[in-house]
C-alpha positions in Angstrom: 10.7 -20.7 -46.8 8.6 -21.1 -43.8 9.2 -19.0 -40.8 10.4 -22.0 -38.9 12.7 -23.1 -41.6 14.3 -19.6 -41.7 14.9 -19.7 -38.2 16.7 -22.9 -38.4 18.9 -21.7 -41.4 19.5 -18.1 -40.4 19.1 -18.1 -36.6 16.3 -16.4 -34.5 18.2 -13.1 -34.3 18.9 -12.8 -38.2 15.1 -13.4 -38.9 14.0 -10.9 -36.4 16.3 -8.3 -37.9 15.4 -9.1 -41.4 11.7 -8.8 -40.5 12.1 -5.6 -38.8 14.0 -3.9 -41.8 11.1 -5.3 -44.1 8.6 -3.6 -41.6 6.4 -6.6 -41.8 2.9 -7.1 -40.2 4.4 -7.9 -36.5 7.7 -6.1 -36.9 7.3 -4.1 -33.8 6.5 -7.2 -31.6 9.5 -8.8 -33.2 11.6 -5.8 -32.3 10.5 -6.2 -28.6 11.4 -10.0 -28.8 14.6 -9.0 -30.2 15.5 -6.6 -27.4 14.4 -9.2 -24.8 16.5 -12.1 -26.3 19.3 -10.3 -28.1 19.8 -6.8 -26.6 23.4 -6.5 -27.9 22.2 -6.9 -31.4 19.3 -4.8 -31.3 20.2 -1.2 -31.6 20.5 -0.7 -35.3 17.3 -2.5 -36.0 15.4 -0.5 -33.4 16.9 2.9 -34.6 15.8 1.9 -38.2 12.4 1.0 -37.0 12.0 4.1 -34.9 13.2 6.3 -37.8 10.6 4.7 -40.4 7.5 4.1 -38.2 4.8 6.5 -39.1 2.5 6.2 -36.2 3.0 8.1 -33.0 1.7 5.0 -30.9 4.2 2.5 -32.7 7.1 4.9 -32.4 6.4 5.3 -28.8 6.6 1.5 -28.3 9.8 1.3 -30.2 11.6 4.2 -28.3 10.7 2.7 -25.1 13.1 -0.4 -26.3 16.0 2.0 -26.3 16.1 2.0 -22.7 17.1 -1.9 -22.9 19.3 -2.1 -26.0 22.5 -2.1 -24.1 24.2 0.3 -26.5 25.9 3.6 -25.7 24.3 5.2 -28.8 20.8 4.7 -27.4 21.0 7.7 -25.0 21.9 10.4 -27.5 19.3 9.0 -29.8 16.6 9.3 -27.0 17.6 13.0 -26.1 17.2 13.9 -29.8 13.9 12.3 -30.0 13.0 14.1 -26.6 13.2 17.5 -28.2 12.7 16.6 -31.9 9.9 14.2 -32.2 6.6 15.6 -33.4 4.5 13.7 -31.1 4.4 14.7 -27.5 3.6 11.1 -26.4 7.0 10.0 -28.0 8.9 12.8 -26.4 7.5 11.8 -23.1 8.7 8.1 -23.5 12.0 9.5 -25.0 12.5 11.7 -21.8 11.9 8.5 -19.6 14.6 6.6 -21.8 17.0 9.4 -21.0 16.4 9.0 -17.3 17.0 5.2 -17.7 20.6 6.2 -18.6 21.1 9.6 -16.7 18.2 10.2 -14.3 19.3 14.0 -13.5 19.4 14.7 -17.2 15.7 13.5 -17.8 14.1 16.2 -15.8 14.5 19.1 -18.1 13.0 16.8 -20.8 10.2 16.0 -18.7 9.5 19.7 -17.7 9.5 20.6 -21.2 6.9 17.9 -21.9 4.8 19.1 -18.9 4.5 22.7 -20.3 3.2 21.3 -23.6 0.7 18.6 -22.2 -2.9 19.3 -22.0 -5.1 18.8 -18.9 -6.2 15.2 -17.9 -8.2 13.4 -20.5 -7.6 15.9 -23.3 -4.7 14.4 -25.1 -2.3 11.3 -25.6 -0.1 12.7 -22.8 -1.8 14.8 -20.0 -0.2 16.9 -17.3 -1.3 14.2 -14.4 0.8 11.6 -16.0 3.9 13.9 -16.3 3.8 15.2 -12.9 3.4 11.7 -11.6 6.5 10.9 -13.7 8.4 13.6 -12.2 7.6 12.6 -8.8 8.5 9.0 -9.5 12.0 10.2 -10.4 12.8 10.8 -6.8 15.0 13.9 -7.7 14.8 17.1 -5.7 15.0 19.3 -8.9 11.8 17.3 -10.2 9.8 18.7 -7.0 11.3 22.0 -7.3 10.0 22.2 -11.0 6.4 20.7 -10.0 6.4 23.7 -7.6 7.1 26.2 -10.0 4.9 24.7 -12.9 1.9 22.9 -11.0 -1.4 24.7 -11.6 -3.8 25.2 -8.6 -6.5 22.7 -10.1 -3.6 20.2 -10.1 -2.6 20.3 -6.4 -5.1 17.8 -5.1 -3.8 15.1 -7.6 -0.2 16.3 -7.1 -0.2 16.0 -3.2 -2.1 12.7 -3.5 0.5 11.2 -5.9 3.7 12.5 -4.0 2.1 11.0 -0.6 1.4 7.6 -2.2 4.8 7.4 -3.7 6.5 8.5 -0.6 4.7 5.9 1.4 5.2 3.0 -1.3 1.7 3.2 -2.8 2.5 4.5 -6.3 2.2 2.5 -9.5 5.3 1.6 -11.3 4.0 2.6 -14.7 7.1 4.6 -15.8 10.5 3.4 -17.3 12.7 2.9 -14.5 15.0 5.9 -13.9 18.6 5.4 -13.0 18.5 5.7 -9.1 19.4 9.1 -7.5 22.7 9.6 -5.7 22.5 9.0 -1.8 23.7 12.4 -1.2 20.6 14.1 -2.8 18.2 12.2 -0.3 18.1 15.2 2.1 17.6 17.7 -0.7 14.8 15.7 -1.9 13.1 15.4 1.5 13.7 19.3 1.9 11.8 19.9 -1.5 9.0 17.6 -0.5 8.5 19.0 2.9 8.6 22.5 1.4 5.8 21.7 -1.3 3.8 19.7 1.3 4.0 22.5 3.8 2.6 24.9 1.5 -0.6 22.7 0.9 -1.5 22.5 4.7 -4.2 25.3 4.3 -5.9 23.6 1.2 -9.3 22.2 2.2 -10.3 20.7 -1.1 -10.9 17.0 -1.1 -8.6 14.3 -2.4 -11.3 12.9 -5.0 -10.9 9.1 -4.6 -9.4 9.1 -1.2 -5.8 9.0 -0.1 -3.5 5.9 -0.4 -1.2 5.8 2.6 0.9 3.1 3.9 -1.1 0.4 1.9 -4.5 1.6 3.1 -7.1 4.0 1.3 -8.4 6.8 3.6 -11.8 8.3 2.1 -12.8 11.8 2.8 -9.2 13.4 3.0 -8.7 17.1 2.4 -5.5 18.4 0.6 -4.3 19.8 3.7 -4.7 16.6 5.7 -2.9 14.7 3.0 -0.2 17.2 3.2 0.1 16.8 7.0 -0.1 13.1 6.8 3.0 13.2 4.2 4.9 15.5 6.6 4.5 13.1 9.5 5.8 10.4 7.5 8.7 12.5 6.1 9.7 13.8 10.0 7.8 11.8 12.6 9.7 13.1 15.3 8.6 16.7 14.3 5.2 16.2 13.0 2.4 14.2 14.6 -0.8 13.4 12.3 -3.3 10.4 12.8 -5.5 9.9 9.6 -7.9 7.8 12.0 -8.6 10.8 14.1 -12.0 12.4 14.1 -12.6 15.6 12.1 -11.8 18.2 14.8 -8.8 16.2 16.0 -7.3 16.1 12.5 -8.0 19.8 12.0 -6.3 20.6 15.3 -3.2 18.3 14.4 -2.9 20.1 10.8 -2.8 23.6 12.6 -0.1 22.4 15.0 2.0 21.1 12.0 1.5 24.3 10.3 2.6 26.3 13.3 5.7 23.9 13.6 6.7 24.9 10.2 5.8 28.6 10.5 7.8 28.8 13.6 10.8 27.1 12.1 10.7 29.7 9.4 10.2 32.8 11.8 6.7 33.5 10.9 3.9 34.0 13.7 1.8 31.0 14.6 -1.7 30.6 14.2 -4.4 30.0 16.9 -4.9 26.1 17.4 -8.6 25.2 17.2 -10.5 24.6 20.5 -13.4 22.5 21.0 -16.5 24.6 22.2 -18.7 23.1 24.5 -21.9 24.7 25.6 -21.5 25.8 29.4 -25.2 25.2 30.0 -25.0 21.5 28.7 -21.7 20.9 31.1 -23.9 22.6 34.0 -27.0 20.4 33.3 -24.8 17.5 32.9 -23.1 17.8 36.2 -26.4 18.3 37.8 -28.1 15.2 36.4 -25.0 13.2 37.1 -25.1 14.2 40.8 -28.8 13.1 40.8 -28.0 9.5 39.5 -25.2 8.8 41.8 -26.5 10.5 44.9 -30.5 10.7 44.7 -32.2 8.2 47.3 -35.2 8.3 45.1 -35.4 5.8 42.1 -37.9 7.8 40.2 -35.6 10.8 40.3 -32.6 8.7 39.1 -34.5 7.4 36.2 -35.8 10.8 35.2 -32.3 12.0 35.4 -31.0 9.2 33.3 -33.4 10.0 30.6 -32.6 13.6 30.5 -28.9 12.9 30.5 -29.5 10.7 27.4 -31.2 13.5 25.6 -28.2 15.9 26.1 -26.2 13.7 23.6 -22.4 13.3 23.1 -21.7 16.8 24.6 -22.4 15.3 28.0 -19.6 12.6 27.5 -16.6 14.9 29.3 -18.7 15.0 32.4 -19.8 11.5 32.4 -16.2 10.3 32.1 -15.0 12.5 34.6 -17.6 11.3 37.1 -17.1 7.6 36.4 -13.4 8.0 37.5 -14.2 8.9 40.9 -17.7 7.3 41.4 -18.3 4.3 43.7 -18.8 0.9 42.3 -22.5 0.5 42.6 -25.5 0.3 40.4 -25.8 3.9 39.8 -22.3 3.9 38.3 -23.1 0.9 36.3 -26.1 2.9 35.0 -23.9 6.1 34.3 -21.5 3.9 32.4 -24.1 2.3 30.2 -25.2 5.9 29.4 -21.9 6.9 28.6 -21.4 3.9 26.3 -24.7 4.6 24.5 -23.8 8.5 24.0 -20.2 7.4 22.9 -21.7 5.3 20.2 -23.9 8.1 18.6 -22.9 9.0 15.2 -22.1 12.7 15.0 -20.9 12.9 11.5 -21.5 10.9 8.1 -19.5 11.6 5.1 -19.5 10.4 1.5 -16.9 10.7 -0.9 -17.5 13.4 -3.4 -18.2 10.9 -6.4 -21.3 9.7 -4.9 -22.6 12.7 -3.0 -24.6 13.7 -6.0 -26.7 10.4 -5.7 -29.7 11.6 -3.6 -30.9 8.5 -2.1 -27.4 8.0 -0.4 -27.0 11.5 0.4 -30.3 11.4 2.3 -29.3 7.8 3.6 -26.2 9.5 5.2 -28.0 12.2 6.8 -30.6 9.9 8.3 -27.8 8.0 10.2 -26.7 11.1 12.2 -27.8 10.9 15.8 -28.5 7.2 15.8 -26.7 5.0 18.2 -24.5 2.8 16.2 -25.0 -1.0 17.2 -24.2 -4.3 15.4 -28.1 -4.2 14.4 -27.6 -0.7 12.7 -24.4 -1.7 11.0 -26.1 -4.7 9.5 -29.1 -2.8 8.4 -26.8 -0.5 6.5 -25.0 -3.4 4.9 -28.5 -4.8 4.0 -29.5 -1.5 2.4 -26.1 -1.6 0.5 -26.7 -5.0 -0.7 -30.2 -4.1 -2.1 -29.3 -0.7 -3.4 -25.8 -0.5 -4.6 -24.8 2.3 -7.1 -24.4 0.4 -10.3 -21.0 2.2 -11.4 -19.3 1.1 -8.2 -17.9 -2.4 -7.2 -16.8 -1.6 -3.6 -17.7 0.3 -0.6 -15.8 0.9 2.5 -17.5 1.9 5.7 -14.9 3.3 8.3 -16.1 4.2 11.7 -14.0 5.9 14.2 -14.1 7.3 17.8 -11.6 9.6 19.4 -10.4 9.5 22.9 -11.9 11.5 25.9 -15.5 11.2 25.0 -16.8 12.0 21.5 -19.3 10.4 19.1 -18.5 8.3 16.1 -17.8 9.6 12.7 -18.7 7.3 9.6 -17.1 7.7 6.2 -18.8 5.8 3.4 -16.5 5.5 0.3 -17.6 3.9 -2.7 -15.1 2.8 -5.3 -14.1 0.5 -8.3 -12.3 -2.6 -8.3 -11.0 -5.0 -10.7 -9.9 -7.7 -8.1 -13.5 -9.1 -7.6 -13.6 -13.1 -7.5 -16.3 -15.2 -8.7 -17.1 -16.7 -5.5 -19.6 -15.8 -2.8 -18.1 -15.1 0.6 -18.7 -13.3 3.8 -15.6 -12.8 5.8 -15.1 -11.0 9.1 -11.8 -10.5 10.7 -10.7 -8.2 13.8 -7.0 -7.7 14.4 -5.8 -5.3 17.3 -3.1 -4.9 19.9 -1.0 -7.5 18.0 -3.8 -10.3 18.7 -6.4 -11.8 16.6 -9.6 -10.8 18.2 -11.9 -12.9 16.2 -12.5 -14.5 13.0 -15.5 -16.2 11.1 -15.7 -17.1 7.4 -18.9 -18.7 5.7 -19.7 -19.4 1.9 -22.9 -18.1 0.5 -24.7 -17.0 3.6 -27.2 -14.1 3.9 -26.2 -11.2 5.9 -29.1 -11.8 8.5 -27.6 -15.2 9.2 -24.3 -13.7 10.2 -25.5 -11.2 12.9 -24.6 -13.5 15.8 -21.1 -13.7 14.6 -20.7 -10.3 13.7 -22.4 -9.0 17.2 -19.9 -11.1 18.8 -16.7 -9.3 17.6 -18.3 -5.7 16.7 -19.8 -5.5 20.1 -16.2 -5.7 21.8 -15.4 -2.1 20.4 -18.8 -0.7 20.4 -19.4 -1.8 23.9 -16.0 -0.6 25.2 -15.5 2.1 27.9 -17.0 5.5 26.7 -13.6 7.1 26.7 -11.9 4.5 24.8 -11.0 5.4 21.2 -11.2 2.8 18.5 -11.7 2.5 14.7 -13.0 -0.2 12.5 -13.6 -0.6 8.8 -15.9 -2.8 6.8 -15.2 -3.4 3.1 -17.9 -4.8 0.7 -17.3 -6.1 -2.7 -20.3 -6.5 -5.2 -20.8 -8.0 -8.9 -23.6 -8.7 -11.2 -23.7 -12.6 -11.5 -22.2 -14.0 -14.6 -24.8 -14.6 -17.2 -27.5 -12.3 -15.6 -29.8 -10.1 -17.5 -29.2 -6.4 -17.5 -30.5 -4.8 -14.3 -30.4 -8.0 -12.1 -29.7 -7.6 -8.6 -26.1 -7.5 -7.3 -24.4 -10.2 -5.4 -22.6 -9.2 -2.1 -19.5 -11.5 -2.8 -17.3 -10.5 0.3 -17.4 -8.5 3.5 -14.0 -7.9 5.1 -14.1 -6.2 8.7 -11.0 -4.9 10.6 -10.7 -2.9 13.5 -9.0 -2.3 16.7 -8.7 0.0 19.9 -6.8 3.1 19.1 
């Protein structure tokens, strides 16, 4: 009798059940279909299949179905499998199934799996997966268990995962647990706060950047990620801005640490202060007086040249002088010098998985000290287009300038992406202060042809007053053209630019 005739005669549910008991070729897929279409009739066939399936991979697929069979006998079976099954991967899935029926009860099973799991990449279940699952449970006892069980080498991943899930960036890759009671929310926040506060002094990097509120931030340390998480948990108590320059982020991190220590009765630590060479300040003040007051044009020109050579450290004196100077040509020249120095690149960071590539490490070093302009940005993009590291598909260039006079910090982050489309496009978009500042989109146009469009909007930020903070980000996506030979030049398929005064 054909399968279709069997369905007509016996009904689809009966055919599925018979095939599952016979353990036919596709019986696991049929068990999944049975649970989807007839959950009330599926427990016994699934239990039979779990009992008789020999492979751990197949058994894990079948055990996962117990979360959806709509039968009170499923939870006791999952509890037994979570402790007795010989396969750690099956025990991991079974623990998640327990959580679907009783979320609080699952934590002990997951902790037992964690204690038996291997480091990342060494077994079918690694510790990072279990830690992430515990975080995804949103239970205070899960965070407490992580604090007790996590190893030092796992702290960067754990902080990254916790902050990502707190801010809505975690991946839903586990069986959905029964929601936690509302009464436990305050306890969960307390456990998360305690854990994150304990990591504020950790300066190790978050390997591939921190996912925070829908955005990826490269070159973030564990301590900074913890500070960002605390600021999300209690914004009225903790303040932290991931877009700040390095010194400002470090200062904000220490302020958060001191707030935490003071609340526990511990002594506070000294807050970092930015050292400025007094000789530079004195020299800058002298040169500014010459520029503003000297009656001799030659003297003013020489003073302007010397002031530029002092670099961004002269910015505080320039900004202070601009506030009180008269509106004349000398002030205009001083403002131009300030804008020039405020656009000087003072630091360049590459994410850690690229720093070993010598040509890009050297390229990053060569950018220090240059004035960031539309032309230099396009030059960098063209370098990326012609010499893009082959194992990556995306590159994000983040530029930021702090308030009160400072240079620009560049962060270059290479990454992988599967969301690369087949069409070639160059898009540019600026959004700031609730308004769209400019937009241009063109298809299959070389970068050099886009310079006038790019300049018309980038220059709004790069040409702003030297005391004005801002940040902008350029994301590039690449791919090797379809059908090309190995080693073919990559195509730049998309450039997205977003930025705003901060």
